[in-house]
C-alpha positions as CSV (number, residue, x, y, z in Angstrom):
1,M,0.0,0.0,-0.1
2,T,1.4,3.4,-0.9
3,A,1.0,6.7,0.8
4,N,-1.6,8.0,-1.7
5,R,-3.6,4.9,-1.4
6,W,-4.3,4.9,2.2
7,Q,-5.0,7.9,4.2
8,S,-6.5,9.0,7.5
9,G,-8.7,11.9,8.3
10,T,-10.3,11.9,11.6
11,A,-9.8,10.5,15.1
12,T,-11.3,7.4,16.6
13,L,-13.0,6.4,19.9
14,I,-15.6,3.7,19.7
15,A,-16.0,0.2,20.9
16,L,-13.5,-2.4,19.9
17,G,-15.2,-5.2,18.0
18,M,-18.3,-5.4,15.9
19,I,-17.5,-8.8,14.7
20,A,-20.4,-11.1,13.4
21,G,-21.0,-14.5,14.8
22,A,-21.4,-16.2,18.2
23,A,-17.8,-15.2,19.2
24,A,-18.1,-11.6,18.6
25,P,-17.6,-8.9,21.2
26,I,-20.8,-7.5,22.7
27,V,-21.7,-4.5,20.8
28,A,-25.6,-4.4,20.6
29,P,-27.7,-4.1,22.3
30,A,-25.6,-2.4,25.0
31,P,-25.3,-4.2,28.3
32,A,-27.0,-2.8,31.3
33,F,-23.5,-2.1,32.9
34,A,-20.1,-1.6,31.4
35,Q,-17.8,-4.6,31.9
36,A,-14.7,-2.9,33.4
37,S,-12.4,-6.0,33.8
38,F,-11.7,-9.2,31.8
39,Y,-10.5,-12.6,33.0
40,D,-7.8,-12.6,30.4
41,V,-6.3,-9.2,31.2
42,Q,-4.3,-10.0,34.3
43,S,-3.2,-7.4,37.0
44,N,0.3,-7.4,35.4
45,H,-0.9,-7.0,31.8
46,W,0.9,-4.1,30.2
47,A,-2.4,-2.6,28.7
48,K,-4.6,-3.2,31.6
49,G,-5.1,0.4,32.6
50,F,-5.9,1.5,29.0
51,I,-8.4,-1.4,28.5
52,E,-10.2,-1.0,31.8
53,A,-10.3,2.7,31.5
54,L,-12.0,2.6,28.2
55,A,-14.3,-0.2,29.2
56,A,-15.4,1.7,32.3
57,R,-16.5,4.6,29.9
58,D,-18.3,2.0,27.7
59,I,-16.0,2.8,24.8
60,I,-14.8,-0.7,24.3
61,K,-16.5,-4.0,25.2
62,G,-15.3,-7.6,25.6
63,F,-16.8,-10.9,24.4
64,P,-19.8,-12.7,25.8
65,D,-17.6,-15.1,27.8
66,G,-16.0,-12.4,29.7
67,S,-12.8,-12.1,27.8
68,F,-11.1,-9.3,26.0
69,R,-8.7,-11.3,24.0
70,P,-6.1,-8.5,24.0
71,N,-3.6,-10.4,21.6
72,E,-6.1,-10.8,18.7
73,P,-5.3,-8.7,15.6
74,V,-7.8,-6.1,14.5
75,T,-9.0,-6.2,10.8
76,R,-9.5,-3.0,8.8
77,A,-13.3,-3.6,8.9
78,Q,-13.2,-3.8,12.7
79,F,-11.2,-0.6,12.8
80,A,-13.6,1.1,10.6
81,A,-16.4,0.0,13.1
82,M,-14.4,1.6,16.0
83,V,-14.4,5.0,14.4
84,R,-18.0,5.0,13.1
85,N,-19.3,6.7,16.1
86,A,-16.2,8.7,17.1
87,F,-16.6,12.4,17.2
88,N,-19.7,14.0,15.6
89,K,-17.8,14.9,12.5
90,P,-19.7,15.6,9.3
91,A,-19.0,13.7,6.1
92,S,-16.2,15.3,4.0
93,R,-16.7,13.3,0.8
94,N,-19.2,11.3,-1.0
95,P,-19.6,7.7,-0.4
96,V,-17.8,5.0,-2.6
97,R,-18.9,1.4,-3.4
98,F,-15.9,-0.9,-2.7
99,A,-15.9,-3.9,-4.8
100,D,-15.3,-6.2,-2.0
101,V,-17.8,-4.7,0.4
102,P,-21.2,-5.8,-0.6
103,S,-24.3,-4.2,1.0
104,N,-24.9,-7.0,3.2
105,Y,-21.5,-7.2,4.7
106,W,-21.7,-6.8,8.5
107,A,-19.4,-3.7,8.5
108,Y,-20.8,-2.2,5.3
109,T,-22.3,0.9,7.0
110,A,-19.2,1.3,9.3
111,I,-16.9,1.3,6.4
112,E,-19.0,3.6,4.3
113,D,-19.2,6.1,7.3
114,A,-15.3,5.8,7.9
115,Y,-14.7,6.5,4.4
116,Q,-17.0,9.6,4.1
117,K,-15.5,11.0,7.2
118,G,-12.1,10.8,5.6
119,F,-10.9,8.3,8.2
120,M,-10.0,5.4,5.8
121,S,-9.5,4.9,2.2
122,G,-9.2,1.9,-0.1
123,Y,-6.5,0.3,-2.2
124,P,-6.0,0.3,-6.0
125,G,-8.8,-1.4,-7.8
126,N,-11.5,0.0,-5.7
127,V,-11.1,-2.6,-3.0
128,F,-11.1,-2.1,0.8
129,N,-9.6,-5.4,2.0
130,P,-12.0,-5.6,5.1
131,N,-10.6,-8.8,6.5
132,Q,-7.0,-7.7,6.3
133,N,-5.4,-7.2,9.6
134,I,-4.5,-3.5,10.0
135,P,-0.9,-2.6,10.7
136,R,0.1,-0.5,13.8
137,V,1.4,2.2,11.5
138,Q,-2.1,2.7,9.8
139,V,-3.8,3.0,13.1
140,L,-1.2,5.6,14.3
141,V,-1.4,7.6,10.9
142,A,-5.3,7.7,11.4
143,L,-5.2,9.0,14.8
144,S,-2.4,11.6,14.0
145,N,-4.0,12.9,10.9
146,G,-7.6,12.7,12.4
147,L,-6.4,15.0,15.3
148,N,-4.8,17.2,12.8
149,Y,-1.3,16.8,14.3
150,T,1.8,17.8,12.3
151,P,5.3,17.4,13.8
152,A,6.7,20.5,15.6
153,G,10.2,19.6,15.2
154,S,12.3,17.7,12.8
155,T,10.7,14.5,11.7
156,A,14.2,12.8,11.6
157,N,15.1,13.9,15.0
158,V,11.9,12.7,16.6
159,L,11.9,9.3,15.0
160,Q,15.4,8.7,16.4
161,V,13.6,7.4,19.5
162,Y,12.7,4.2,17.4
163,S,15.5,1.8,16.8
164,D,13.5,0.4,13.9
165,A,12.7,3.9,12.4
166,S,13.9,2.7,8.9
167,S,10.9,0.3,8.7
168,I,8.4,3.3,8.9
169,P,7.0,3.8,5.4
170,D,7.8,7.1,3.8
171,Y,4.2,8.2,3.6
172,A,3.8,7.7,7.4
173,R,6.9,9.5,8.8
174,N,5.5,12.9,9.4
175,S,2.3,11.4,10.9
176,I,4.3,9.0,13.1
177,A,6.5,11.8,14.3
178,A,3.4,13.9,15.2
179,A,1.8,11.0,17.0
180,T,5.1,10.5,19.0
181,E,5.3,14.2,20.0
182,N,1.7,14.0,21.3
183,Q,2.4,10.7,23.1
184,I,-0.1,8.6,21.3
185,V,2.3,5.8,20.6
186,V,2.6,2.9,23.0
187,N,5.2,0.0,22.3
188,Y,5.2,-3.1,24.3
189,P,7.5,-4.8,25.4
190,N,10.2,-2.5,24.1
191,V,9.3,1.0,24.0
192,R,11.9,1.8,21.3
193,L,10.5,-0.8,18.9
194,L,7.7,0.7,16.9
195,N,7.0,-2.5,14.8
196,P,5.1,-0.3,12.3
197,N,4.2,-3.1,9.9
198,Q,3.1,-5.5,12.6
199,S,-0.6,-6.2,12.8
200,A,-2.2,-4.1,15.6
201,T,-3.7,-6.2,18.4
202,R,-6.9,-5.2,20.4
203,A,-4.6,-4.3,23.3
204,D,-2.5,-2.0,20.9
205,V,-5.6,-0.2,19.6
206,A,-6.9,0.2,23.1
207,A,-3.7,1.9,24.2
208,F,-3.6,4.1,21.0
209,I,-7.3,5.0,21.5
210,Y,-6.8,5.9,25.1
211,Q,-3.7,8.0,24.4
212,A,-5.6,9.8,21.6
213,L,-8.2,10.7,24.2
214,V,-5.5,12.0,26.5
215,S,-3.9,14.1,23.8
216,A,-7.3,15.6,23.0
217,G,-8.0,16.4,26.6
218,E,-10.8,13.9,26.9
219,A,-9.0,11.5,29.5
220,T,-6.7,11.6,32.4
221,A,-3.1,10.5,31.6
222,L,-2.1,6.9,32.9
223,S,1.4,6.0,33.9
224,S,3.0,3.5,31.7
225,P,6.6,2.8,30.9
226,Y,5.4,1.9,27.3
227,I,4.2,5.3,26.3
228,V,6.7,7.0,24.0
229,A,7.1,10.3,25.4
230,G,8.5,11.8,22.2
231,V,9.2,15.5,22.2
232,T,11.2,17.7,20.1
233,P,14.7,17.7,21.7
234,P,15.8,21.1,22.8
235,P,18.9,22.6,21.2
236,P,22.0,22.6,23.3
237,I,22.3,25.7,25.4
238,G,26.0,26.7,26.0
239,N,27.8,23.6,27.1
240,R,24.6,21.9,28.4
241,I,22.6,19.4,26.6
242,T,19.0,18.1,27.9
243,V,17.9,14.5,27.7
244,R,14.1,14.8,27.9
245,A,11.8,12.8,30.3
246,G,10.4,9.8,28.6
247,T,13.7,8.9,26.8
248,F,14.4,5.2,26.4
249,I,17.8,4.0,27.6
250,P,18.6,0.4,26.4
251,V,21.0,-1.4,28.9
252,K,22.9,-4.6,29.2
253,Y,24.4,-6.6,32.0
254,D,27.5,-8.7,31.4
255,K,27.9,-10.3,34.7
256,A,24.9,-12.7,34.6
257,E,22.1,-13.9,32.3
258,K,19.6,-13.8,35.0
259,I,19.2,-12.3,38.5
260,L,17.2,-14.0,41.1
261,V,15.6,-12.1,43.9
262,A,13.3,-13.3,46.6
263,P,10.1,-11.6,47.5
264,N,11.4,-10.9,51.0
265,E,14.9,-9.5,50.2
266,P,15.9,-7.7,53.4
267,K,17.1,-4.7,51.3
268,P,17.3,-3.5,47.7
269,V,19.7,-5.5,45.6
270,P,22.5,-3.2,44.0
271,V,23.1,-3.6,40.3
272,T,25.2,-1.6,37.9
273,L,24.1,-1.7,34.4
274,T,25.8,-0.6,31.0
275,V,24.1,1.7,28.5
276,A,24.0,-0.4,25.4
277,E,23.6,2.3,22.7
278,N,24.5,6.0,22.2
279,I,21.6,8.2,23.4
280,V,21.5,11.0,20.8
281,V,19.8,14.4,21.2
282,G,19.8,16.2,17.9
283,S,23.0,15.5,16.4
284,A,24.9,15.2,19.6
285,V,25.7,12.0,21.7
286,A,24.4,12.9,25.1
287,I,25.0,9.5,26.8
288,P,27.6,7.4,25.1
289,A,27.3,3.7,24.9
290,G,29.3,2.0,27.7
291,S,28.2,4.6,30.3
292,E,27.3,3.0,33.5
293,I,24.0,3.2,35.5
294,V,24.2,2.5,39.1
295,G,21.0,1.6,40.8
296,E,19.1,-1.2,42.6
297,L,16.5,-3.8,42.2
298,K,13.7,-2.9,44.5
299,L,10.6,-5.0,45.5
300,V,7.2,-3.6,44.2
301,Q,4.1,-4.5,46.3
302,G,0.5,-3.8,45.6
303,A,-1.5,-4.9,42.5
304,Q,1.6,-5.5,40.5
305,K,4.1,-7.5,42.7
306,G,7.6,-8.0,41.3
307,A,11.0,-6.2,41.2
308,Q,11.9,-3.0,39.4
309,F,15.3,-1.4,38.7
310,V,15.6,2.2,40.0
311,A,18.5,4.1,38.7
312,R,20.4,6.4,41.1
313,E,23.5,7.6,39.2
314,L,24.8,7.8,35.6
315,V,28.6,7.3,35.3
316,L,29.8,8.7,32.0
317,P,33.0,7.1,30.4
318,N,35.1,10.2,31.5
319,G,34.2,9.4,35.0
320,T,31.6,12.2,35.6
321,R,28.8,11.1,37.9
322,V,25.3,12.6,37.5
323,P,22.1,11.8,39.4
324,I,19.6,10.3,37.1
325,N,15.8,9.6,37.7
326,A,15.0,6.5,35.6
327,N,13.4,3.1,36.1
328,S,12.5,-0.2,34.4
329,A,9.2,-1.8,34.0
330,V,8.1,-4.0,37.0
331,I,9.3,-7.6,36.3
332,T,6.9,-10.2,37.7
333,K,8.2,-13.4,36.1
334,T,9.1,-16.1,38.7
335,E,11.1,-19.3,38.9
336,T,10.0,-21.9,41.2
337,I,12.7,-23.7,43.4
338,T,11.7,-27.1,44.8
339,K,13.3,-29.8,46.7
340,G,15.3,-32.1,44.5
341,I,15.8,-29.4,41.8
342,N,19.3,-29.2,40.2
343,A,20.8,-26.3,42.0
344,G,23.6,-26.1,39.4
345,K,21.2,-25.5,36.6
346,V,19.3,-22.9,38.6
347,L,22.7,-21.1,39.3
348,K,24.1,-21.3,35.8
349,N,25.0,-17.7,34.6
350,A,22.9,-16.4,37.6
351,A,23.3,-13.6,40.1
352,L,21.5,-13.7,43.3
353,G,20.1,-11.4,46.1
354,A,20.9,-12.5,49.5
355,A,17.4,-13.8,50.3
356,A,17.2,-15.7,47.0
357,A,20.6,-17.4,47.7
358,A,19.4,-18.4,51.1
359,A,16.2,-19.8,49.8
360,I,17.9,-22.0,47.2
361,A,20.5,-23.0,49.8
362,A,17.7,-24.0,52.3
363,I,15.5,-25.8,49.9
364,T,18.0,-27.7,47.9
365,G,20.4,-28.3,50.9
366,D,23.3,-27.0,48.9
367,R,25.0,-24.4,51.0
368,A,28.0,-24.1,48.6
369,I,26.0,-21.4,46.6
370,A,26.7,-18.9,49.3
371,T,29.8,-17.5,47.4
372,E,30.8,-14.0,46.8
373,E,30.8,-14.7,42.9
374,V,27.0,-15.1,42.8
375,L,25.9,-12.7,45.4
376,L,24.7,-9.1,44.9
377,G,25.3,-6.7,47.8
378,A,25.6,-9.2,50.5
379,G,28.1,-11.4,52.2
380,I,28.1,-15.1,53.1
381,G,27.2,-14.2,56.7
382,T,23.9,-12.5,55.5
383,V,23.0,-15.5,53.4
384,L,23.7,-18.0,56.3
385,T,21.5,-15.8,58.7
386,L,18.7,-15.7,56.2
387,I,18.7,-19.6,55.5
388,G,16.7,-20.2,58.6
389,V,13.7,-18.2,57.2
390,F,13.4,-20.8,54.6
391,Q,14.0,-24.0,56.5
392,G,11.3,-26.5,56.3
393,R,9.9,-25.1,53.1
394,D,9.5,-27.5,50.1
395,R,9.3,-24.7,47.5
396,V,9.7,-21.0,46.9
397,D,9.0,-18.7,44.0
398,L,11.8,-16.3,43.1
399,I,11.5,-13.3,40.9
400,S,13.6,-14.1,37.8
401,V,15.0,-11.1,35.9
402,N,16.7,-11.1,32.5
403,P,18.8,-8.1,32.8
404,N,19.5,-7.8,29.2
405,T,15.8,-7.6,28.1
406,D,13.9,-6.7,31.2
407,L,15.8,-3.8,32.7
408,D,15.7,-1.2,29.8
409,L,15.1,2.2,31.3
410,T,12.7,5.0,31.0
411,L,13.9,8.6,32.0
412,R,11.4,10.0,34.4
413,S,12.7,13.5,34.6
414,D,14.9,15.7,32.2
415,L,18.5,14.9,32.6
416,V,20.8,17.9,32.1
417,L,24.4,17.2,31.1
418,S,27.5,19.2,30.5
419,R,29.1,18.6,27.1
């Protein structure tokens, strides 16, 4: 599809779904109450806040079995149905009859309406391809253009936030830059990967729609590490350069392939990460690759239990140390340790918090693991003291962190650096 064959003209904001058949989402008649939660959207699901906020407002609906099916793709016909009742916008062009959308097709009226409002267009040959899964880039272009956004800064500079910016089609680059500046883009699991040509899921579209509402002043902003806080980088002032809040910082950890921490670690577990790529502002390298970020894994309680890396200090290659406010997403993955488990396999290429080491030692009976090589921020004495906490247990669930994929950081406040 080329730029002049697919355009977007208005914003969205209507229920996800309108699929014919027994498995279709509930769309009509409307239920007596808005379903605000779904059994397949768990407490730690990345899009839970977006989905439930829209469901509470009766903008999106689930399926009759109480599911939302967040990972299912959205077709072009379904997306047309989503925008049908969005904004009370008058038609901007006459209807067109698409060769592959007969008048008895379930989404005929929705497609006609979306076309007339300038929201969607067809492909060469006067076809609409209603059953084609809609790519993420098309959804974002639709929202950006529909809200009449244009990039305030250099498109090339704004799109530097995406490590796969070269995959963005030429026709979409300005619209994606504008959507980024207005914080409509939400990327999971890596905020730097746009995956523009990947099919949009129902969770993706829920997040995009909610962010469109926020950008239009129609909804309260939610906190999520996956919102791309794209803004035009300010020019350097004197010998200072500012890295904006929301900037994504990819990191790596060479000392271990996984870090295990217990839910009852006595204190945060110190970890030092390495910046994996240059962080560029404009044409200047603000944070060089190889810089270190000193921080700690802290336990997170509440609805989303797990561990989160919280950065404290940035150490540049020249030795300069700067306070930094950044954190990772909350890691909730667990690894179960049981009696009889092979401790060697558990510990292979692993680093441990003190309580995690004590738990493994107590449950497996292998106290040889209490060595300085595998411990983070604790001595053997601490581990031996904690072993008694786990004596008599047959199993324990430890939080398992892959530091090379789970700990990428999002800057939470502007970082001002001297050049």
